[in-house]
GUGUSE-150400 format. One line per 8 residues: number of its first residue (from 1); their letters; for each residue x, y, z negated of C-alpha. Coordinates in pm, 1 decimal, always signed. Each point is the difference from the previous one (the first is absolute). Last residue first. Layout:
GUGUSE-150400
NUM	A	X,Y,Z  ...
This chain:
GUGUSE-150400
416	XXXXXXXX	+9540.0,+11066.7,-12622.7  +18.1,-295.3,-62.1  -317.9,-249.0,+55.0  -162.7,-119.9,-270.6  -187.1,-390.5,-62.4  -141.0,+46.5,-348.8  -56.4,-405.6,+116.8  +209.1,-267.9,+157.3
408	XXXXXXXX	-146.0,-408.6,+54.6  +224.0,-255.4,+90.8  -151.3,-283.9,+182.9  -128.5,-99.8,-309.0  +128.9,-371.6,+33.4  +344.8,+160.0,+206.6  -33.7,-175.8,+367.5  +175.2,-322.8,+87.7
400	XXXXXXXX	-61.0,-163.6,+314.8  -101.8,-253.0,-79.0  -74.9,-19.0,-331.3  +183.2,-301.0,-228.8  +278.0,+311.6,-108.5  -220.8,+196.9,-185.1  +100.9,+371.3,-4.0  -70.1,+34.1,-350.3
392	XXXXXXXX	-129.1,+427.3,-29.6  -358.8,-54.6,-136.1  -63.8,+342.5,-134.5  +55.5,+300.7,-323.4  +52.8,+322.5,+222.1  +272.0,+112.2,+253.2  -10.9,+376.4,-0.3  +62.9,+235.7,+312.3
384	XXXXXXXX	+237.3,+224.2,+135.5  +28.2,+103.5,+340.8  +216.9,+156.2,+314.1  +359.2,-98.2,-142.8  -47.7,-375.1,-166.1  -284.6,-102.7,+253.5  +27.3,+115.3,+257.9  +377.7,-33.8,+36.7
376	XXXXXXXX	-61.6,-397.0,-72.7  -291.5,+21.7,+297.2  +272.1,+148.3,+214.1  +221.7,-225.9,-19.4  -222.1,-344.0,-23.6  -118.8,+110.2,+358.6  +312.9,+15.0,+142.5  +116.0,-336.8,-131.4
368	XXXXXXXX	-388.0,-129.3,+132.5  +94.0,+65.0,+316.2  +371.5,-92.5,+10.2  -196.3,-326.5,-54.8  -238.9,+41.7,+244.2  +127.6,-233.0,+265.5  -7.1,-257.4,-265.2  +189.7,-250.3,+66.4
360	XXXXXXXX	-38.7,-293.0,+204.9  +337.6,+8.2,+279.6  +116.9,+199.1,+281.6  -50.2,+398.6,-72.0  +29.7,-36.0,-365.8  +255.1,-238.3,-29.9  -6.3,-271.4,-251.0  -240.1,-10.9,-324.3
352	XXXXXXXX	-322.8,+45.1,-154.3  -191.8,+292.5,-169.0  +105.6,-35.6,-349.2  +354.9,-168.0,+204.6  +312.1,+217.3,-238.3  +188.2,-293.4,+89.2  +56.2,-92.5,+356.9  -23.5,+303.5,+191.6
344	XXXXXXXX	+321.2,+106.2,-274.2  +31.5,+257.5,-156.6  +321.3,+251.6,-62.0  -27.3,-2.0,-408.3  +208.8,+323.7,-104.8  -326.1,+137.2,-193.0  -263.7,-225.4,+69.4  +107.3,-169.1,-332.4
336	XXXXXXXX	-109.4,+309.0,-170.0  -404.8,-78.1,+38.6  +46.7,-182.2,-337.1  -356.3,-217.4,-21.2  +148.5,-301.7,-162.0  -113.8,-362.1,+42.3  +307.7,+12.8,+258.2  +257.6,+73.9,-185.5
328	XXXXXXXX	+248.0,-10.4,+255.5  -151.6,-72.8,+288.4  +144.9,-210.5,+277.5  +90.2,-312.6,-213.0  -225.4,+112.2,-239.7  -365.5,-139.5,+257.6  -231.6,+272.9,-76.5  -98.1,+142.3,+381.5
320	XXXXXXXX	+81.4,-371.8,+129.3  -251.5,-117.5,-226.4  -245.2,+242.0,+153.1  +51.0,-50.6,+305.8  -26.7,-341.8,+29.6  +46.0,-104.6,+315.1  -304.5,-318.5,+90.9  +148.5,-274.0,+269.8
312	XXXXXXXX	-252.1,-190.0,+188.3  +116.1,-303.1,+238.4  -68.8,-95.2,+340.5  +324.2,-43.5,+49.1  +193.0,-197.3,-244.5  +217.8,+164.1,-281.9  +291.9,-265.7,-109.8  +205.1,+104.5,-281.8
304	XXXXXXXX	+365.1,-2.0,-33.1  -39.8,+384.9,-38.3  -117.3,+82.5,+238.3  -78.9,-218.0,+285.5  -223.3,+68.4,+347.8  -315.2,-88.7,+127.0  -88.5,+218.7,+269.1  -330.1,+218.4,-50.1
296	XXXXXXXX	-69.3,-32.1,-345.3  -355.3,+191.0,-124.0  +26.0,+309.5,-147.1  -106.4,+167.6,-374.3  +30.1,+312.5,-162.8  +3.9,+12.9,-460.3  -74.2,+205.2,-328.8  -234.1,+281.7,+197.0
288	XXXXXXXX	+99.7,+362.7,-232.2  +77.3,-128.4,-306.0  +217.5,+258.5,-147.0  +364.9,+69.4,-86.8  +140.4,-0.7,+355.2  -227.1,+219.3,+138.0  +48.2,+224.6,-366.1  +382.6,+0.5,+74.9
280	XXXXXXXX	-2.8,+190.2,+347.0  -207.2,+230.9,-95.2  +163.8,+94.7,-317.6  +294.9,-18.0,+249.9  -93.4,+198.7,+183.0  -147.6,+303.7,-180.8  +349.9,-46.6,-177.6  +157.8,+145.6,+199.3
272	XXXXXXXX	+133.5,+290.2,-148.5  -162.4,+86.5,-291.8  -234.1,+262.7,+80.4  -77.4,+31.0,-392.0  -391.7,-125.9,-7.8  +158.3,-265.6,+146.5  +240.4,-54.1,-227.1  -266.1,+60.0,-211.9
264	XXXXXXXX	-248.4,-239.0,+102.2  +270.4,-253.9,-9.1  +73.3,+66.0,-424.5  -418.0,-89.7,-34.4  +98.6,-311.5,+129.5  -360.7,-182.3,-105.3  -207.5,+258.3,+160.0  +177.3,+84.0,+337.3
256	XXXXXXXX	-3.3,-347.1,+46.1  -376.6,-35.1,-27.5  +26.4,+260.3,+228.9  +241.7,-153.0,+232.3  -209.6,-304.5,-17.9  -359.3,+205.9,+88.5  +236.8,+152.4,+293.9  +114.4,-343.1,+112.8
248	XXXXXXXX	-374.9,-155.1,-1.1  -159.6,+375.1,+200.2  +303.3,-159.4,+260.9  -291.5,-254.0,+139.1  -177.3,+283.3,+140.8  +344.3,+29.5,+239.6  -58.3,-415.7,+35.7  -380.9,+75.5,+103.6
240	XXXXXXXX	+95.6,+271.2,+252.5  +265.9,-143.3,+279.1  -133.9,-336.8,+19.5  -385.0,+99.3,+24.2  +82.8,+165.7,+318.0  +193.0,-364.5,+46.0  -306.8,-192.9,-60.2  -266.5,+205.5,+178.0
232	XXXXXXXX	+257.8,+4.2,+310.1  -10.6,-366.9,-78.8  -363.1,-27.2,+9.2  -92.3,+222.9,+280.4  +253.0,-202.8,+255.8  +383.4,+167.5,-1.4  +23.1,+136.0,+421.0  +166.0,-262.6,+274.1
224	XXXXXXXX	+299.0,+102.8,+160.4  +142.4,-320.8,-25.7  +274.0,+56.9,-310.9  -342.4,+179.9,-199.7  -71.3,+319.4,+81.4  -67.3,+256.1,-280.6  -216.6,+280.7,+91.9  -275.3,-20.0,-290.7
216	XXXXXXXX	+292.0,-94.3,-231.5  +198.8,+295.1,+11.8  -247.7,+209.1,+81.4  -191.7,-65.7,-354.8  +383.6,-9.7,-193.6  +80.7,+338.7,+73.1  +273.3,+92.1,+266.8  -260.4,+192.3,+291.9
208	XXXXXXXX	-314.1,+130.7,-249.4  -306.0,-209.1,+146.9  -279.0,+174.2,+177.7  -349.7,-215.0,-47.3  -261.7,-34.2,+254.1  +274.2,-78.4,+218.7  -120.8,-348.9,+69.4  +339.6,-126.2,-86.0
200	XXXXXXXX	-72.4,+209.3,-359.2  -343.0,-111.0,-79.1  +109.9,-411.9,+14.5  +265.9,+89.8,-224.0  -234.1,+135.7,-251.1  -310.5,-254.9,+15.4  +321.4,-230.2,-117.3  +52.4,+201.0,-263.9
192	XXXXXXXX	-333.4,-27.8,-147.5  -62.7,-341.4,+54.0  +391.9,-127.1,-101.8  -92.6,+167.6,-289.3  -333.9,-96.5,-83.2  +95.0,-408.5,+64.8  +353.9,+98.9,-165.5  -222.9,+90.4,-337.8
184	XXXXXXXX	-219.1,-276.6,+46.6  +335.8,-252.9,-44.1  +104.7,+263.2,-288.9  -351.3,-73.0,-173.7  +18.8,-405.0,+65.1  +318.9,+7.9,-139.6  -26.7,+205.1,-267.8  -336.4,-169.7,-132.6
176	XXXXXXXX	+107.9,-405.9,-47.4  +391.9,-47.5,+60.4  +294.6,+311.5,+49.6  +324.8,-100.4,+111.5  -119.7,+143.3,+336.0  -231.4,+276.4,-115.1  +117.0,+319.3,-200.3  +159.1,+193.3,+332.3
168	XXXXXXXX	-322.1,-5.1,+131.8  -193.4,+52.9,-190.9  +204.2,+338.3,-106.7  -39.7,+52.2,+436.4  -377.8,-18.7,-19.9  +18.1,+217.2,-364.1  +217.8,+235.0,+154.0  -279.8,+20.1,+309.0
160	XXXXXXXX	-298.7,+20.2,-185.8  +168.9,+310.1,-275.2  +129.4,+169.3,+345.1  -351.3,+18.8,+210.0  -165.0,+258.6,-169.4  +327.7,+237.5,+124.9  -89.3,-130.9,+327.7  +323.3,-208.8,+148.2
152	XXXXXXXX	+108.3,+27.5,+343.3  +322.9,-212.2,+115.7  +300.1,+136.3,+87.7  +207.2,-170.9,-149.2  +144.9,+315.5,-226.7  -372.0,+120.3,-38.9  -94.5,-358.8,-135.5  +314.6,-42.3,-186.2
144	XXXXXXXX	-61.8,+299.5,-230.7  -369.5,-57.7,-54.5  +98.7,-347.7,-77.3  +311.6,+109.3,-204.1  -226.7,+231.8,-163.8  -269.3,-256.8,-84.7  +287.4,-272.3,-161.3  +122.9,+261.1,-192.7
136	XXXXXXXX	-352.7,+52.2,-206.2  -43.0,-353.2,-78.1  +341.2,-52.7,-66.3  -19.2,+250.7,-235.5  -343.1,+19.5,-236.9  -34.6,+427.8,-83.3  -176.6,-24.8,-306.0  -166.3,+349.0,-132.3
128	XXXXXXXX	+33.8,+137.4,+362.6  -35.3,+406.2,+47.7  +353.4,+15.0,+34.7  -16.0,-345.3,+261.1  -75.5,+226.4,+264.7  +200.4,+263.0,+5.7  +279.9,-402.7,+26.7  -194.5,-40.4,+241.8
120	XXXXXXXX	+79.1,+205.8,+300.1  +341.5,+94.5,-110.4  +44.2,-429.1,+7.3  -131.9,-34.3,+370.2  +153.8,+346.9,+81.5  +385.6,-238.8,-140.4  -186.1,-321.0,+265.6  -77.6,+234.2,+356.8
112	XXXXXXXX	+419.6,+106.6,-109.6  +71.0,-337.7,-100.5  -147.4,-111.4,+318.3  +202.2,+255.6,+260.6  +330.2,-52.6,-180.2  -84.0,-419.8,+98.9  -62.6,+183.3,+386.7  +260.9,+177.7,-80.9
104	XXXXXXXX	+265.8,-244.8,-45.6  -111.3,-231.1,+234.3  -240.1,-317.0,-120.9  -244.1,-2.1,+297.0  +197.4,-124.8,+247.4  +66.0,-304.8,-266.0  -390.4,-143.9,-12.6  +3.1,-22.7,+444.7
96	XXXXXXXX	+413.7,-103.8,-86.8  -177.3,-329.2,-212.7  -249.6,-39.6,+304.2  +332.1,-87.6,+249.2  +164.3,-167.7,-233.1  -302.8,-245.2,-149.1  -47.6,-105.9,+355.2  +396.1,-54.8,+48.4
88	XXXXXXXX	-9.6,-273.7,-212.9  -191.7,-38.0,-223.1  -404.5,+150.0,-151.8  -245.3,-65.2,-216.3  +115.2,+330.2,-253.9  -56.0,+207.9,+336.2  -310.2,-55.0,+2.9  -293.4,-284.0,+172.2
80	XXXXXXXX	-234.2,-37.1,-281.2  -5.7,+266.9,-331.1  +230.7,+30.6,-287.1  -228.1,-41.3,-300.4  -325.1,-154.2,+16.8  +9.8,-263.4,+325.3  +380.7,+9.6,+46.0  +1.8,-154.8,-352.3
72	XXXXXXXX	-222.2,-213.7,+54.8  +117.1,-162.7,+233.0  +359.6,-53.8,-197.0  +305.7,+184.4,+142.1  +283.4,-171.1,+224.3  -252.0,-154.1,+277.1  +230.6,+242.1,+194.6  +293.4,+129.3,-194.2
64	XXXXXXXX	+294.4,-201.9,+129.7  +326.9,-117.2,-192.1  +298.1,-78.6,+96.7  +137.1,+158.9,+264.3  -161.0,+311.2,-96.4  +257.5,+1.6,-293.1  -234.1,+190.7,-281.9  -12.8,-294.0,-267.7
56	XXXXXXXX	+353.7,-75.5,+65.0  +127.7,+337.8,-110.7  -269.1,+7.2,-261.7  +115.3,-323.9,-84.4  +326.2,+105.0,-147.7  -102.1,+365.7,-151.2  -216.1,-228.1,-243.4  -313.4,-183.5,+17.5
48	XXXXXXXX	-125.0,-320.4,+121.0  -352.5,-193.7,-5.3  -1.6,-329.6,+271.6  -376.9,-133.7,+74.3  -198.0,-332.5,+88.7  -379.1,+153.9,+78.0  -267.3,-158.8,-240.6  -133.8,+360.7,-46.5
40	XXXXXXXX	+364.3,+88.3,-162.2  +245.5,-339.4,-59.6  +340.1,+35.3,-161.0  +361.0,+14.7,+74.8  +296.7,+224.2,-141.5  +210.7,+248.4,+105.3  +228.8,+213.8,-233.5  +58.6,-240.1,-207.5
32	XXXXXXXX	+130.7,-81.6,-377.6  -352.9,-218.4,-25.1  -212.5,+177.2,-248.2  +130.1,+332.9,+55.1  -109.8,-2.0,+414.5  -274.7,-148.9,-191.7  -152.7,+253.6,-230.1  +168.7,+285.3,+263.5
24	XXXXXXXX	-255.5,-133.7,+278.2  -331.9,+12.8,-196.0  +85.3,+274.0,-190.4  -109.5,+278.1,+278.2  -379.2,-200.4,+6.9  -8.0,-202.7,-299.2  -378.8,-87.7,+76.5  -1.6,-20.3,+300.8
16	XXXXXXXX	+297.0,-100.2,+100.4  -134.4,-352.9,-305.1  -297.1,-46.9,+232.3  +194.2,-62.6,+301.1  +271.3,-227.4,-174.4  -126.9,-299.4,+102.7  +153.1,-368.4,-29.0  +170.0,+215.3,-300.9
8	XXXXXXXX	+360.7,-162.3,-56.1  +169.8,+280.0,+160.7  +267.7,-149.4,+259.3  +344.0,+179.6,-70.7  +200.7,-20.4,+382.4  +17.4,-316.2,+183.8  +332.2,-153.8,+37.7  +139.6,-130.2,+363.6
């Protein structure tokens, strides 16, 4: 049986750290293949890209998530025992808890809370010489997410909690201080949320029915047992942290508005459908997280290649979202590509692919889209601002990516 093209390096871990989002793309092009073998952390690994690869990757009969994420990623980014590490019935049951929060009414409440925070921030920004949008949006999303999730948050805590969420998000592909900052931040967050969960269970704190805090604190596993304190904290953080992570997409949206003023004009004019198209193109075009991992559960064959049980497999999200067979002129920012396009569960996958209820696709993807639309509406219709000279380069070697200056605006004025 044939073997996939093999990367010649003894181990490619350093190359992955140095090349970031370009790691997979360079090798897919070099080998003219959607699949190649390599070694990462001395572990035999298969890297894949493309719509067909995504369909295979999200086939529950072939892959499992248990053991897929390196321990360093669990310790800093995702946390141990969370829904992302489960398989089969255990995963479906836990995922159902998250999806129960994603009703239209619940998402609308979050967008309303976020709109309120945008208005409050706009009033404050008028008196500031410079506003670092990425950090400010992270804080407003943290406020809104905690209120939505039922998590008490004092104003004096907002900056600290937001920075901890940002440190977790910044840590999984980092070495040295960035990684350890993420691990320390996770420890603080799990202690904070764990105490709150215990207060809810001891009836010292009332959790609003329908909130994430209520859902996690009262959740029962298949055997009837509650989540232990640590896992419950991990799952509440799995609602808060991804919501704060939307600040990256909002920052990229602001960058796109600056670099493509014709899009701003269409949004200001209220052109039908352009907001949705713009948001989806931001999610496709700009780098978010590059890869997702799984482990072969049952040996299988695909394209004449054997996938042995236990083999580590990475699906390249960024390469798939820039695949020229799926996206015409993928290196160009073109929202209009979504005008008449039906999005497949396996082609636009910046937050994972497959079915939201059954697979390991981000439960908060719909939230992401709505929060980005709310941000666009505010940035194009409710305020004016200047974009001073700054470092707007987006390095693809840094994971997760962000403009060097975190996007600075000045002379903010609210519409009268």
